[in-house]
C-alpha positions as CSV (number, residue, x, y, z in Angstrom):
1,M,31.8,-66.5,6.6
2,G,33.6,-68.0,9.4
3,E,36.1,-67.9,12.2
4,I,40.0,-68.4,10.4
5,V,41.1,-71.5,12.3
6,N,45.3,-71.8,13.1
7,L,44.7,-75.9,12.6
8,R,48.4,-75.7,14.5
9,R,47.4,-73.8,17.4
10,E,43.4,-75.4,17.9
11,K,45.8,-78.6,18.0
12,K,48.0,-77.4,20.5
13,R,44.7,-75.8,22.5
14,R,43.1,-79.3,22.7
15,A,46.0,-81.5,23.7
16,A,46.9,-78.9,26.5
17,A,42.6,-79.0,27.1
18,A,42.9,-82.7,27.9
19,E,46.1,-83.3,29.7
20,A,44.5,-80.1,31.9
21,A,41.7,-82.3,32.5
22,S,43.8,-85.1,32.9
23,A,46.1,-83.8,35.8
24,R,42.5,-82.4,37.4
25,E,41.2,-85.7,37.2
26,N,44.5,-87.6,39.0
27,R,44.3,-84.5,41.6
28,V,40.9,-85.9,42.6
29,R,41.7,-89.2,42.6
30,H,45.3,-89.1,44.6
31,G,45.3,-85.8,45.7
32,R,45.3,-86.1,49.9
33,T,44.7,-82.3,51.6
34,A,47.1,-81.0,54.2
35,V,44.6,-81.1,56.4
36,Q,45.0,-85.2,55.8
37,R,48.1,-85.4,55.7
38,G,48.6,-84.0,58.6
39,A,45.6,-86.1,60.4
40,D,47.6,-89.4,59.2
41,Q,50.5,-88.0,60.3
42,R,49.3,-87.6,64.1
43,S,47.5,-90.6,63.8
44,E,51.2,-92.7,63.2
45,E,52.6,-90.5,66.1
46,R,49.8,-91.1,68.2
47,R,49.5,-95.6,67.3
48,Q,53.5,-95.2,67.9
49,A,53.6,-93.6,71.0
50,A,51.3,-96.7,72.1
51,L,53.6,-99.2,71.5
52,D,56.0,-97.4,72.6
53,A,54.5,-97.2,75.9
54,A,52.9,-101.1,75.4
55,A,56.6,-102.3,75.1
56,L,58.9,-104.6,77.8
57,A,61.4,-103.2,79.4
58,P,64.8,-105.0,78.1
59,P,66.2,-107.3,80.2
60,D,69.5,-106.4,81.9
61,R,71.2,-108.9,80.9
62,P,71.6,-111.2,77.7
63,D,70.6,-114.5,77.3
64,P,73.0,-117.1,77.2
65,S,73.4,-118.8,74.1
66,P,73.6,-123.0,74.1
67,G,77.1,-122.6,73.9
68,D,78.2,-120.3,77.3
69,I,75.9,-122.6,79.7
70,D,78.7,-124.5,81.5
71,L,76.9,-128.1,82.6
72,S,79.9,-129.0,85.1
């Protein structure tokens, strides 16, 4: 004689297993480790520092607008 199975529990167990498999696939597909996130953050900080170092100094005074120029 076979084992008696509660069909509601079996349905819930299968649904939970399918959900767990889907979550596992999503973690692999979209997940990033802390090491990867940290490396990206350090890379972005280095990139920003290089941009800041290469930036030109702002002028001492703003450029005059065309209406501010006295042609007389």
